[in-house]
N, C-alpha and C positions, 0 to 999 in steps of 0.2 A: 734660489735661497737668498734671504736677506743676510748678508755677511756682517752687517752692523750690529746684529743682536746676538752674536755668538758669545756664550758664556764659558764654554769649555772648548779649548783648542786641543785636539788629540793628535799627536804626532807619532805614527807607528807605521813601519814599512811591511810588517808581516800581516798578510791577509787574515790568517787564522787568529792571531792574537788580537787584531783589530776587531774582527767579528765577535770574539768572546767578550772583549771589553765593552763594546757598544751594546751587546745584549745585556751585560751586567748593569750598565748604566741605565738602559731602558727599564729593566726590571725594578731598579731602584728609583725611577722617576726623574733621572737627571739627563735625559738624552734630547729633550726638546730643543735645546740651544747648543748642540754639539756640532763641531765641524772637524772632520777627519782629514788629515793630509798625510802623504806617504813618504816624505823626505824632509830633511832639514831646510833645503832651499825653499820649498813651498811654504814651510812654517814661517820663515823669515819674510817671504813675500806677503804672507797673510798679515803678520804683525805690522810690517812697515808699509802696507798698502801699495805693493808693487805688482807688476805683471798682471795676471788675471784678476788680482784683487785691487787694482789701481783705483777703482771707484769707491772702495770701502773707506769709511771715515776713520782716520788714524786715531781719533780720540775715543773710539768705541773699542776699548781693550777687552780681551777675554778676562773673565774672573779667575780662570785657572788654566794652566797648560799642563797636560799630561804628556811627558816626553820620553821617548825611547832613546837609548844611547847609540846603538849600532845601526846606522842608517846610511843609505847611499847619498851621494852629492855632498851634503854637509852633515857632519855627525851631530848627535845630540849634545855633546860637550861644547861644540862650536856654537850651536844655537843658544845653549844656556849662557855661555860666556858673553855673547852678543847682547842678549836680553838684560842680563844683570849688570853689564857695564853701561847701559843706557839709562840716564836719569829719568827718562820718560816711561820706561818699561820695567825698571828694576823691582817695583813693588808687585808686579804680577806674580802670584805664587806659581812656582814651577815644581811639580812633583815628578821625579824621575821614576818611570815605571818600566823596568828592564829585567832581563833574565840574568844580567851580570851580577855575580856576587863577589867580584874581585875587589879587594880592599883598595887598590890604587884608584879604581873607578869611583868608589864611594868617597874617598878622600878628595879627589879632584872635584866631584860634583858639589860637595859641601863647601870647599874652598872657593868655588865660583859663585856660590850663593843659592844653591838648590834649597828649597824649603823642606823637602822630604825625599827620601830614597827608598823605594819599595821594590823588592824583587818579585817578579811575577810568580805566584804560587802555581805549582804544576797541577795540583788537585783542584778540580773545578769548584767545589763548594767553598774552599778557602779563597779562591780567586774572586768569586761572586761577593763574598763577605768583605774582602779587602776593597773592592771597587765601590761597594755600597758605603763603607766607612769613609773612603776618600771623598766621595760626593757629599756625604752628610757633613763632614768636618769643613771642607773648603768652601762649599756652596751655601751652607746654612749657618754653621756655628762660628766660623772664623770671621773676625772683623779686620778689615784692611783699611789703610789710609786712602783718602780720596786723592787722586792724582791731579 
């Protein structure tokens, strides 16, 4: 895979949730340039071109990061804080896609600079529609500054 053309970085440790989300993105036409990682450490390695992503061009940033919160190694909150504190990456839109509806999580994410906080709908039709809308808004409609 050419890691330099990734438009969506999807960070999700649950295999079932990942498969559902990837299927929804595929059905909506947004999966051609998707890269899925299963923990926060791998997400940061991808963004900062470390480890197995060491040959990736650091200037080829994803256009969108879909980020779960509760993950092994490094949590989604830590990934979000790292990205948004970095002047080279703070403009990458980060959409929190999580099952947590806890108000402290929502407040922390927005305080750290999350662009959106979406709880995973349990009912699959709502989930597919939510993923389609996320892809449409962030990949087609939203205008971002050039880094």
